[in-house]
C-alpha positions in Angstrom: 31.1 2.4 -55.0 27.8 1.7 -55.4 25.1 3.6 -57.0 21.3 4.0 -55.3 20.3 1.5 -57.5 22.9 -0.8 -57.1 22.4 -0.7 -53.4 18.6 -0.7 -53.6 18.6 -4.1 -55.1 21.0 -5.7 -52.7 18.7 -4.6 -49.6 15.4 -5.7 -51.0 17.0 -9.0 -52.2 18.0 -9.5 -48.7 14.4 -8.2 -47.1 12.9 -10.7 -49.6 14.7 -13.8 -49.4 13.0 -16.5 -48.8 9.8 -15.1 -49.8 7.6 -16.0 -52.9 4.9 -15.0 -54.9 1.3 -16.1 -54.3 1.3 -17.8 -57.5 3.5 -20.2 -59.4 5.8 -19.7 -55.9 8.5 -17.7 -57.8 11.0 -15.5 -55.8 9.2 -12.4 -54.5 12.3 -10.3 -55.4 11.0 -10.9 -59.3 8.0 -8.5 -58.7 9.8 -5.3 -57.3 12.4 -6.2 -60.2 9.9 -6.0 -62.6 8.1 -2.8 -61.1 11.5 -1.0 -61.6 11.5 -2.1 -65.1 8.3 -0.6 -65.6 8.8 2.4 -64.2 12.4 2.6 -66.2 10.4 3.1 -68.9 8.2 6.1 -67.6 10.8 8.3 -66.2 14.6 8.4 -66.0 14.4 9.9 -62.1 16.7 7.0 -60.4 14.7 7.9 -56.8 11.2 7.0 -58.3 13.0 3.7 -60.0 14.6 3.2 -56.0 11.1 3.5 -54.6 10.2 0.9 -57.2 12.8 -1.8 -56.0 11.9 -1.2 -52.0 8.1 -0.8 -52.5 6.9 -3.6 -50.9 9.6 -3.6 -48.5 7.6 -1.9 -45.5 4.4 -3.8 -46.1 5.7 -7.4 -46.8 9.1 -7.4 -44.3 10.1 -6.3 -40.6 11.6 -3.0 -42.8 10.8 0.4 -41.7 10.3 3.6 -43.7 12.9 5.4 -40.9 15.7 2.8 -42.3 14.4 3.6 -46.0 14.8 7.1 -45.4 18.7 6.7 -44.0 19.6 5.0 -46.8 18.0 6.3 -49.6 16.8 9.8 -48.9 13.1 11.2 -47.7 11.6 11.4 -51.3 12.2 7.3 -51.9 10.8 6.8 -48.1 7.9 9.1 -49.2 7.2 7.3 -52.3 7.6 3.8 -50.6 5.0 4.9 -47.8 2.8 5.5 -50.5 2.4 2.3 -51.5 2.5 0.8 -47.9 -0.9 0.2 -46.7 -1.5 0.7 -42.7 -1.1 -2.4 -40.8 -4.3 -3.8 -38.7 -2.2 -6.4 -37.0 -4.9 -7.3 -34.3 -7.4 -8.1 -37.0 -7.6 -10.7 -40.2 -6.6 -9.3 -43.3 -9.4 -10.8 -45.5 -11.8 -8.2 -42.7 -9.6 -5.7 -43.3 -9.3 -6.1 -46.8 -12.0 -3.0 -48.3 -10.6 -0.9 -45.4 -6.9 -1.0 -46.6 -8.0 -0.4 -50.0 -9.8 2.4 -49.5 -7.6 4.3 -47.6 -4.8 3.9 -49.9 -7.1 4.8 -53.2 -7.9 8.3 -50.9 -4.3 8.8 -50.6 -3.7 7.8 -54.1 -6.2 10.7 -55.2 -4.8 13.2 -53.1 -1.3 13.0 -53.8 0.1 15.8 -56.4 3.2 13.9 -57.3 3.5 12.3 -60.1 6.7 10.1 -58.7 3.7 8.3 -56.7 1.1 7.9 -59.8 3.9 6.0 -62.0 4.8 4.1 -58.9 1.4 2.6 -58.5 1.1 2.3 -62.5 3.8 0.4 -62.4 2.9 -2.4 -59.3 -0.4 -2.9 -60.1 0.5 -3.9 -63.8 2.7 -6.1 -62.7 0.2 -7.8 -60.5 -2.6 -7.7 -63.7 0.3 -9.1 -65.9 0.9 -12.4 -63.7 -3.4 -11.8 -62.8 -3.9 -11.8 -66.5 -1.4 -14.6 -66.6 -3.1 -17.0 -64.2 -6.6 -16.4 -65.4 -5.5 -17.6 -68.6 -5.0 -21.1 -67.2 -7.3 -21.3 -64.3 -10.3 -18.9 -64.7 -12.5 -17.9 -62.0 -10.5 -20.7 -59.6 -7.5 -18.1 -59.2 -9.3 -16.1 -56.8 -9.8 -18.7 -54.0 -6.1 -18.3 -53.6 -6.0 -14.5 -52.5 -7.1 -12.9 -49.0 -10.0 -11.3 -51.0 -11.6 -14.2 -53.0 -14.2 -11.8 -54.1 -13.4 -11.0 -57.8 -15.9 -7.8 -58.1 -13.8 -6.3 -55.1 -10.8 -6.6 -57.2 -12.4 -5.3 -60.1 -13.1 -2.1 -57.8 -9.8 -1.7 -56.9 -8.0 -1.7 -59.6 -10.7 0.1 -61.6 -10.4 2.7 -59.1 -7.0 3.3 -59.7 -7.0 3.6 -63.0 -9.3 6.0 -63.0 -7.2 7.6 -60.0 -4.4 7.2 -62.6 -6.1 8.3 -66.1 -5.5 12.0 -66.9 -1.6 12.1 -65.6 -0.8 8.7 -67.4 -3.0 7.7 -69.9 -0.8 8.6 -73.1 1.7 6.0 -71.4 1.9 2.6 -72.9 2.0 1.1 -69.2 -1.6 2.2 -68.6 -2.5 1.6 -71.9 -1.7 -2.4 -70.9 -3.0 -1.8 -67.6 -6.8 -1.1 -69.2 -6.3 -4.1 -71.5 -5.8 -6.7 -68.6 -8.5 -5.1 -66.7 -10.6 -5.4 -70.0 -9.4 -9.0 -70.5 -10.4 -10.5 -66.6 -13.7 -7.5 -66.9 -14.4 -7.8 -70.0 -16.4 -4.1 -70.8 -15.2 -2.4 -68.1 -13.5 0.1 -70.2 -14.2 1.7 -73.4 -11.3 -0.1 -75.6 -10.7 3.4 -76.6 -8.8 4.3 -73.1 -5.7 1.5 -74.4 -5.2 4.0 -77.2 -3.5 7.2 -77.3 -6.2 9.9 -76.0 -5.1 13.7 -75.8 -7.0 16.4 -73.8 -6.4 19.8 -74.8 -4.6 21.6 -72.1 -5.0 24.6 -70.7 -3.7 27.0 -68.4 -5.7 29.0 -65.3 -2.2 30.8 -64.4 -3.7 34.8 -64.4 -7.4 34.0 -64.4 -9.9 35.3 -62.2 -11.5 32.9 -59.5 -15.5 33.8 -59.6 -17.0 30.7 -57.7 -15.5 28.0 -55.1 -17.1 24.9 -54.3 -17.1 21.1 -52.5 -16.3 20.0 -56.2 -14.1 22.7 -57.6 -13.6 26.2 -58.5 -14.8 28.0 -61.8 -12.3 30.3 -63.4 -13.0 33.4 -65.7 -10.9 32.2 -68.8 -11.7 35.0 -71.2 -14.4 37.2 -72.0 -16.7 34.7 -73.9 -15.6 31.5 -71.1 -15.1 30.1 -67.7 -13.6 26.5 -66.7 -14.5 25.0 -63.8 -11.3 22.8 -62.2 -12.5 19.9 -60.7 -10.0 19.1 -57.5 -8.5 15.9 -56.7 -11.6 14.5 -55.5 -13.0 13.9 -59.0 -12.2 11.4 -61.7 -13.0 11.6 -65.5 -16.0 9.9 -64.8 -17.4 12.2 -62.3 -16.4 15.3 -64.8 -18.2 13.5 -67.7 -21.5 12.7 -65.2 -22.0 16.6 -64.6 -21.6 17.6 -68.2 -24.4 14.9 -69.3 -26.6 16.0 -66.6 -25.9 19.9 -67.8 -26.7 18.9 -71.6 -29.9 17.2 -70.4 -31.0 19.9 -68.0 -30.8 22.5 -70.6 -32.3 20.4 -73.2 -35.2 20.3 -70.5 -35.4 24.0 -70.3 -33.2 24.7 -67.1 -31.0 27.5 -68.2 -27.9 26.4 -68.1 -24.4 27.1 -69.5 -23.1 24.9 -72.0 -20.0 23.0 -71.9 -17.5 22.6 -74.5 -16.0 19.4 -72.8 -13.6 18.3 -70.7 -9.4 19.9 -70.3 -6.1 19.2 -68.6 -5.5 21.6 -66.0 -2.2 20.7 -64.9 -2.8 17.6 -63.1 -6.5 17.8 -62.9 -9.6 17.9 -64.6 -11.3 21.0 -66.3 -14.9 21.3 -68.0 -14.9 24.3 -70.4 -18.4 26.4 -70.4 -19.5 29.3 -72.8 -20.4 32.7 -70.5 -20.1 36.2 -72.0 -18.9 38.2 -70.0 -21.2 38.3 -66.5 -21.3 38.3 -62.8 -22.7 35.8 -60.2 -25.5 36.8 -58.2 -23.1 36.5 -55.0 -20.9 39.2 -56.7 -24.2 41.4 -57.5 -25.5 41.1 -53.9 -21.6 42.0 -52.7 -21.1 45.2 -54.3 -24.6 46.2 -53.7 -26.2 44.8 -50.8 -29.4 46.9 -51.3 -30.5 44.6 -54.1 -30.5 41.3 -51.9 -34.4 41.1 -52.1 -34.7 41.8 -56.1 -31.6 38.9 -56.4 -33.8 36.4 -53.9 -36.9 37.6 -55.6 -35.2 36.5 -59.0 -33.8 33.1 -57.6 -37.1 32.1 -56.0 -38.4 32.6 -59.8 -35.7 30.3 -61.0 -36.4 27.9 -58.6 -40.0 27.5 -59.7 -38.9 26.9 -62.8 -36.5 24.2 -62.3 -39.1 22.8 -59.6 -42.0 22.7 -62.4 -39.8 20.7 -65.1 -41.2 17.5 -65.3 -39.1 14.1 -65.9 -39.6 10.4 -66.2 -37.9 7.9 -63.9 -35.9 6.3 -67.0 -34.5 9.8 -67.2 -30.3 9.9 -66.1 -31.7 11.9 -63.0 -31.2 10.3 -59.5 -33.5 10.6 -56.9 -32.5 13.0 -54.6 -33.5 11.4 -51.3 -30.6 9.2 -51.5 -28.6 12.5 -50.5 -30.7 12.7 -47.3 -30.1 9.6 -46.3 -26.8 9.7 -46.8 -26.3 12.7 -44.4 -28.8 10.7 -41.8 -26.9 7.5 -42.1 -23.3 9.5 -42.3 -23.7 11.6 -39.3 -26.9 11.8 -36.8 -26.8 7.8 -36.8 -23.5 7.2 -35.4 -24.5 9.8 -32.4 -28.0 8.7 -31.8 -29.8 5.2 -33.7 -33.2 5.9 -32.8 -33.2 9.7 -33.5 -31.8 8.3 -37.0 -34.7 6.1 -37.4 -37.1 8.7 -37.1 -35.6 11.4 -39.6 -35.2 8.6 -42.4 -38.8 7.3 -41.2 -40.1 11.4 -42.6 -37.3 10.8 -45.5 -38.8 7.4 -46.3 -42.7 9.1 -46.3 -41.9 11.8 -48.6 -43.3 10.8 -52.3 -41.7 10.0 -55.3 -41.3 12.6 -57.3 -40.9 13.4 -61.2 -39.9 17.2 -60.9 -36.2 18.7 -60.8 -34.1 19.7 -57.7 -30.8 21.9 -58.9 -29.0 20.1 -55.6 -26.5 23.1 -55.3 -29.1 26.0 -55.6 -27.1 29.4 -54.1 -25.9 32.2 -55.6 -22.4 31.5 -56.1 -23.8 28.9 -59.1 -26.0 31.9 -61.0 -24.3 33.6 -63.5 -26.2 36.9 -65.0 -26.0 37.7 -68.5 -27.6 40.7 -69.4 -29.9 39.7 -66.2 -30.3 36.5 -67.2 -29.8 33.6 -64.9 -27.9 31.1 -66.3 -27.0 27.8 -63.5 -23.6 26.0 -63.3 -22.5 23.2 -61.7 -25.0 20.5 -62.5 -23.5 17.2 -60.7 -26.6 16.9 -58.0 -29.4 18.0 -60.4 -32.0 15.4 -59.7 -35.6 14.1 -58.9 -37.4 15.7 -55.2 -39.4 17.4 -53.8 -39.1 20.9 -53.4 -38.1 20.7 -49.5 -34.9 19.1 -50.6 -33.7 22.8 -52.7 -35.1 24.7 -49.2 -32.9 22.8 -47.1 -29.5 23.5 -49.1 -30.7 27.3 -49.2 -31.3 27.3 -45.1 -27.9 25.4 -44.7 -25.9 27.7 -47.2 -27.3 30.8 -45.5 -28.2 30.4 -42.2 -26.8 26.9 -40.7 -23.1 27.0 -41.9 -23.1 30.6 -40.1 -24.8 29.8 -37.0 -21.2 29.3 -35.0 -19.0 31.2 -37.2 -20.5 34.0 -39.5 -17.6 34.2 -41.2 -18.0 30.9 -43.3 -20.8 32.1 -44.8 -19.1 35.6 -45.5 -16.2 34.3 -47.1 -18.1 31.8 -49.3 -20.9 34.3 -50.5 -19.1 37.2 -50.4 -21.3 38.9 -48.3 -22.3 39.6 -44.9 -24.0 37.0 -42.4 -27.0 39.5 -41.8 -27.5 39.6 -46.0 -27.8 35.9 -45.9 -30.3 35.8 -43.8 -32.1 38.4 -45.9 -31.7 36.9 -48.6 -33.2 33.4 -47.7 -36.4 34.8 -45.7 -37.2 37.2 -49.0 -36.6 33.9 -51.2 -38.4 31.8 -48.8 -41.6 34.4 -49.1 -41.2 34.7 -52.5 -41.5 31.1 -53.8 -43.8 30.4 -51.4 -45.8 33.5 -52.4 -46.6 34.4 -48.7 -46.0 36.6 -45.3 -47.7 34.2 -43.0 -45.1 33.7 -40.6 -46.6 30.4 -39.6 -46.7 28.9 -43.1 -42.9 30.3 -43.2 -41.9 29.1 -39.8 -43.3 25.6 -40.9 -41.5 25.4 -43.8 -38.5 26.5 -42.3 -38.5 23.8 -39.3 -38.6 21.2 -41.9 -35.4 23.0 -43.8 -33.4 22.8 -40.4 -34.0 19.3 -39.5 -32.4 18.3 -43.1 -29.9 20.8 -42.3 -28.4 19.7 -38.9 -28.5 15.9 -40.3 -26.4 17.4 -42.8 -24.0 19.3 -40.7 -23.3 16.7 -38.4 -22.0 14.3 -42.0 -19.8 17.4 -42.8 -18.2 17.0 -38.9 -17.7 13.4 -39.4 -16.5 13.3 -42.5 -13.5 15.5 -41.7 -12.7 13.1 -39.1 -11.7 15.8 -36.9 -13.4 16.0 -33.4 -12.3 18.7 -31.5 -14.2 20.3 -28.5 -15.9 22.8 -31.0 -16.7 20.2 -33.4 -18.1 18.0 -30.6 -20.0 21.0 -28.8 -21.9 21.9 -32.6 -22.8 18.2 -32.9 -24.1 18.0 -29.5 -26.1 21.1 -30.5 -27.6 19.5 -33.8 -28.7 16.8 -32.0 -30.6 18.7 -29.4 -32.1 20.9 -32.4 -32.8 17.4 -34.4 -34.8 15.9 -31.3 -36.5 18.7 -30.4 -37.8 19.6 -34.5 -39.0 16.0 -34.5 -41.3 16.7 -31.6 -43.5 18.9 -34.1 -42.0 17.8 -37.1 -44.5 15.1 -38.8 -43.5 15.8 -42.0 -41.4 17.0 -44.9 -44.0 17.8 -47.1 -45.4 21.4 -47.3 
């Protein structure tokens, strides 16, 4: 009786019969066999190696996932599915190339199955071996024979995959070889050190208290002196490096922030370890004693003034904050009402270039108190910009997110929606140094305009268009339209 691997070899050979590789005219079956061989150096998991033999059956033949599942089991079918791009039969392959690759890379980044990551590594290494061989002979002329003839697009694709695989598989010979071939075709893409053995300190967060939650990851109390921020699967090694670099530069410039000890591995995720003596967040302080909300709002206003008073130059590492605002508009409002989006964009473009800092994620969950002294974390959005950017973020966190469902803010901040709105009100009065209602209303209207563009972008980014979401978008569009009738500048 044949074993699974033998049956897979026969089945794949039949399915790929008559097909040849793009380069050299060699029988196509040699590629999945090479992938299986590479996988055999990474694992002895028969299902993963079997998937390597079958990984192109669905994408390149009339074979189906249901047939593979029936013959080889559910897990093999799942592994093959991870390597099978969505087909757009009514469109030209060249036109859909980028879209297909983006969709498949997103699925890879979200996967927590090491077998899927091994399969991707083996397949891409096999491809890169072929590319490197042909590139040695033909140079740049090689790209003209592919569906995608732009070498920069291929660089983006293989670099993105290598980044997504790095933490899990950087110690393997296959990963190091992949990096070597990428650097051969596109010199300098990766630091040569990535082609050598690299070890990250491995830590566990089992039993650690969750003390903060954000869009990029979660913060845990590791011990009395250290906290660890565990980044989610959307973040690559370079994202973590970038945040640590921004945090260190911000500290040098005078922003009171925690000190990073570098990158660690937390299972198959990246983490950043920070020195932070036993302390509490401002959110925790308010949650424990809501009567202290005014005191905390005043403290946060003072901290905001401290940040916004720091001057930098365009040559520094901090980007302009306005790029984020235009992304909200282009990725949200523009899909609903192009004319309205253009009016919003004119206001953003009219903001003057700024050489002062904004934190970019300024809320009470990102500020720790050690002996009543504030220390900031989550420095990945520190940028140059007008303070309206920061105030808009605050209004978004403490008011707008709770307009449809107050529990969203209550779960995020740990205290009631009424307390959150009180926090924003007191913060703004302290920050502006006024109780003049007209002034407070004017600044809040400017902030809310930006907030509603952000909320639309958030809903569209999820990809779920429920009746409730559509109603929220319509409400936001209506409010933006009314605000644009009165707001003629975002400055204050």
